[in-house]
C-alpha positions in Angstrom: 72.3 81.0 114.8 74.7 83.3 116.4 78.3 83.2 115.0 80.0 86.0 116.9 80.5 87.3 120.4 78.2 90.2 121.1 79.5 93.7 120.6 77.9 96.3 122.8 79.5 99.4 121.2 77.5 101.7 118.9 78.1 99.8 115.7 76.0 97.8 113.2 74.8 94.4 114.3 77.7 92.0 113.7 75.4 89.1 112.9 74.3 91.0 109.8 77.7 90.2 108.2 76.4 87.1 106.4 75.3 86.1 102.9 72.9 88.8 101.7 74.0 91.2 104.4 76.6 94.0 104.9 79.9 94.0 103.0 83.0 93.8 105.3 85.0 97.0 105.1 88.4 98.0 106.5 90.3 101.3 106.5 92.4 101.7 103.3 90.1 99.4 101.3 89.7 100.7 97.7 86.5 100.4 95.7 85.9 100.8 92.0 89.7 101.4 91.6 89.3 105.0 93.0 87.5 105.3 96.3 89.9 104.7 99.2 88.2 104.3 102.7 89.5 106.8 105.2 86.8 106.8 107.9 83.3 105.8 108.8 80.2 108.1 108.9 77.4 105.8 110.1 75.4 102.6 109.6 71.8 102.0 109.0 69.4 99.0 108.7 70.2 98.5 105.1 73.8 99.9 104.6 77.0 101.1 106.0 78.3 104.7 105.2 81.9 105.6 104.8 84.2 108.6 104.1 86.4 107.9 101.1 89.0 109.7 99.1 88.3 109.9 95.4 91.8 109.3 94.2 90.9 110.2 90.6 89.4 113.7 91.4 91.4 114.3 94.6 88.4 115.0 96.8 86.5 113.4 99.6 83.1 111.7 99.2 80.6 109.7 101.1 80.3 106.0 100.0 77.1 104.2 100.9 77.4 100.4 100.6 74.0 98.6 100.6 73.4 95.1 101.9 73.5 92.5 99.1 70.0 91.4 99.5 68.5 94.8 98.7 71.0 95.8 96.1 69.6 94.0 93.1 66.3 95.9 92.8 67.0 99.2 94.5 64.2 101.8 94.2 66.7 104.2 95.8 69.1 103.9 92.8 66.3 104.5 90.2 65.1 107.5 92.1 68.5 109.0 92.5 69.3 108.4 88.8 66.1 110.1 87.9 66.9 113.1 90.1 70.4 113.4 88.7 69.1 113.6 85.2 66.2 115.9 85.9 66.6 119.0 83.8 65.2 121.6 86.1 66.0 125.0 87.5 64.0 124.5 90.6 65.8 126.2 93.5 65.2 123.2 95.7 67.4 120.9 93.6 70.5 121.9 95.4 68.8 121.1 98.7 68.5 117.4 97.9 71.6 115.2 98.1 72.8 114.4 94.6 74.3 111.1 93.4 77.9 111.5 92.1 78.5 107.9 91.0 77.2 104.4 91.4 78.6 101.0 90.9 78.3 97.4 92.0 80.9 95.6 94.1 81.2 91.8 94.4 82.1 90.6 98.0 81.9 87.5 100.1 78.3 88.2 101.0 77.0 89.0 97.5 76.8 91.8 95.0 76.5 95.2 96.7 75.2 98.4 95.2 77.5 101.3 96.1 76.3 104.9 96.0 78.7 107.9 96.0 77.5 111.3 97.4 79.1 114.6 98.4 80.5 114.8 101.9 78.0 116.3 104.5 79.4 117.2 107.9 76.5 116.6 110.2 72.8 115.8 110.4 69.8 117.0 112.3 69.9 114.1 114.8 73.4 114.9 115.9 72.7 118.6 116.1 69.6 118.3 118.2 71.4 116.0 120.7 73.7 118.9 121.5 70.7 120.9 122.8 72.1 124.2 121.6 69.5 127.0 121.8 68.3 128.1 118.4 67.5 131.6 117.4 64.6 132.6 115.1 66.8 133.3 112.1 68.4 129.8 112.4 65.1 128.1 112.4 63.9 130.2 109.6 66.9 129.6 107.4 67.0 125.8 108.0 63.2 125.5 107.5 63.4 127.4 104.2 66.1 125.1 102.8 64.4 121.9 103.8 61.1 123.1 102.3 62.8 124.0 99.0 64.2 120.5 98.8 60.9 118.9 99.7 59.1 121.2 97.1 61.6 119.9 94.5 60.9 116.3 95.4 57.1 116.8 95.3 57.4 118.6 91.9 59.3 115.5 90.6 56.4 113.3 91.6 58.1 111.9 94.6 57.3 111.3 98.3 60.3 111.2 100.6 58.5 109.0 103.2 61.3 109.2 105.8 61.8 112.8 106.8 63.5 112.7 110.1 66.3 114.6 111.8 68.9 112.0 110.8 68.1 112.5 107.1 68.5 116.2 107.1 72.1 116.8 106.3 74.3 119.9 107.1 77.6 121.1 105.7 79.6 124.2 105.0 80.7 125.3 101.5 84.2 123.9 102.0 86.2 120.7 101.6 87.1 118.1 104.2 89.4 119.6 106.8 91.6 118.0 109.4 89.0 118.2 112.1 86.3 116.6 110.2 86.7 113.1 111.6 87.8 111.8 115.0 90.3 109.0 115.7 88.9 105.6 114.8 87.7 103.3 117.6 87.8 99.6 116.8 85.6 96.8 118.1 87.3 93.5 117.3 85.0 90.9 115.7 85.4 87.6 117.6 84.0 84.3 116.4 82.2 82.0 118.8 84.0 78.7 119.6 83.1 75.9 117.2 81.9 78.2 114.5 83.7 77.8 111.2 85.4 81.1 110.3 85.2 82.6 106.8 85.6 86.0 105.2 82.0 87.2 105.6 82.8 89.6 108.4 85.5 92.2 108.9 88.3 91.9 111.4 86.8 94.8 113.4 83.7 97.1 113.4 84.1 100.9 113.8 81.9 103.5 115.5 81.1 106.8 113.7 84.0 109.2 113.4 81.8 112.2 113.0 82.8 114.7 115.7 80.1 115.7 118.2 79.0 119.3 117.8 81.2 120.0 114.8 78.8 122.7 113.4 77.8 124.1 116.8 79.6 127.4 116.2 78.9 127.8 112.5 76.8 130.8 111.6 73.4 129.8 110.3 74.0 131.8 107.1 77.0 129.6 106.2 75.1 126.3 106.5 74.0 124.3 103.4 71.1 121.9 104.2 70.1 119.0 102.0 67.5 116.2 102.3 69.2 112.9 102.2 68.5 109.1 102.2 66.1 108.3 99.3 65.9 104.7 100.6 62.3 105.2 101.7 61.3 107.5 98.8 58.6 106.4 96.4 56.6 107.8 93.4 53.3 109.4 94.3 51.5 106.8 92.2 52.7 104.0 94.5 49.8 103.2 96.9 50.8 99.6 97.6 53.8 100.5 99.7 53.7 102.1 103.2 56.2 104.9 104.0 59.0 103.8 106.4 58.6 107.0 108.5 59.7 106.5 112.1 56.7 105.9 114.4 56.8 109.3 116.2 56.7 111.2 112.9 53.9 109.2 111.3 50.9 111.2 110.1 47.5 110.3 111.6 46.4 108.6 108.3 49.3 106.2 108.6 48.1 104.9 111.9 45.1 103.2 110.4 44.1 101.8 107.1 43.5 105.0 105.1 44.6 106.5 101.8 47.6 108.8 102.0 49.6 111.0 99.7 52.5 113.5 99.8 51.0 115.2 102.7 52.6 112.6 105.0 55.8 114.5 104.3 54.2 117.8 105.4 53.2 116.2 108.7 56.7 114.8 109.2 58.2 118.2 108.3 56.2 119.8 111.1 57.5 117.3 113.6 61.0 117.6 112.3 61.2 121.4 112.4 59.7 121.4 115.9 62.6 119.1 117.0 65.2 121.2 115.2 63.9 124.3 116.9 63.4 122.9 120.4 65.9 120.0 120.5 62.9 117.9 121.7 60.6 115.5 119.8 57.0 116.7 119.4 55.7 113.3 120.4 58.1 111.8 122.9 57.3 108.0 122.8 59.0 105.5 125.0 58.8 102.2 123.2 61.0 100.0 125.4 59.1 97.0 126.6 56.0 98.0 124.6 54.3 96.2 121.8 53.8 98.0 118.5 50.1 98.3 119.3 50.8 99.9 122.6 53.3 102.4 121.0 50.7 103.3 118.4 48.1 103.7 121.1 50.4 106.2 123.0 51.0 108.1 119.8 47.2 108.4 119.1 46.7 109.6 122.6 49.4 112.3 122.2 47.9 113.4 118.9 44.4 113.6 120.3 45.7 115.8 123.1 47.4 118.1 120.5 44.2 118.4 118.4 41.9 118.8 121.3 43.7 121.8 122.8 44.2 123.6 119.5 46.5 126.2 118.3 46.6 128.5 121.3 47.7 125.7 123.6 50.3 124.7 121.0 51.7 128.2 121.1 52.2 127.9 124.9 53.6 124.4 124.6 56.1 125.6 122.0 57.2 128.8 123.8 58.1 126.7 126.9 60.6 124.9 124.8 62.2 127.8 123.0 65.0 130.1 124.2 63.7 133.0 126.3 65.0 135.5 123.7 63.1 133.8 120.8 60.5 136.6 121.1 56.7 136.5 121.4 56.0 137.5 117.8 58.5 134.9 116.4 57.1 132.2 118.7 53.6 132.9 117.5 54.6 132.9 113.8 56.6 129.7 114.2 53.7 128.0 116.0 51.2 129.0 113.3 53.7 127.8 110.7 54.0 124.4 112.4 50.3 124.2 113.1 49.5 124.6 109.4 51.6 121.5 108.7 50.2 119.5 111.7 46.6 119.4 110.7 44.8 116.1 111.3 43.3 115.8 107.9 45.8 115.7 105.0 43.7 118.1 102.9 43.9 120.7 105.6 47.7 120.7 105.7 49.5 123.4 103.8 51.5 122.6 100.7 55.2 123.3 100.3 54.4 126.4 98.3 52.1 127.7 101.0 54.6 127.0 103.7 57.4 128.7 101.7 55.2 131.8 101.6 54.2 131.7 105.3 54.9 134.9 107.3 57.3 133.1 109.6 59.6 132.5 106.6 59.0 135.7 104.6 58.2 138.2 107.3 
């Protein structure tokens, strides 16, 4: 039963403020006696994400507050704790978002797991929306950092399971600056007539305060890229759980009952880098008004067309979507790099090690 007036702004669903759901948060709230809320980064299906000042260490952090009903048995927490304790010199460790702190917070909707991370200024989704042309060195540098992070996860026996532009995080090697967040925009929460009011919902919801295009003019050599959101990650021994990969990035073996392994990440990586390079999804799927079976049918058709026409057609398809000055040789190498990740059979897809040594990255 609905309890609130509808809010049409880009905010989390207000009806999810209920027992077991989101925790109500306001600016200036303090968590764990040290994390003071100063702004909002984002929201997801299972959490809200905030910018907070760590008043003890005098720095800014990202605070992710999970819904109460998924907090008690969080696979994400156990994986993050494993990664934070992993004694390894793998160069990819710095390209996976590390857990700084974790605690539980009791609220009106239940007990919430709270995860603290370093501040990351932007993500791949925000950066592709801007449609800024990308040069070969940019694509090369970003691909290398993502691959190092993925190689580290695979070496740790993990499958990310949700590689998508929104989970590729970008920042600079600097602290929070005055231009890092925009002014807050508030959407008042209004209770429907006749509904008994309680403290399960905040007084207002907020849209993201991440500025549009904040890293547009940053030199690619200054960017630090990390893989984030371990909410969909799993151990490579878990075969009873399906990855939460967005439909358009799902590998062929996930579209039908088949066995699968870490190579689903390689497929998603190919789709992801294609989008970061071209600002377009590899498989543009319009799902509005379609059933899930119809959407999967569209995706299968697009995949069939990709495989049927082969690598040479793919080179042409890619070149039409890259800047004119990307260069013929770079375009062909990038196409071959992506193609080696986008093989129909998992066993034919290149490993992270093979991709890291591909001529597009090392040439």
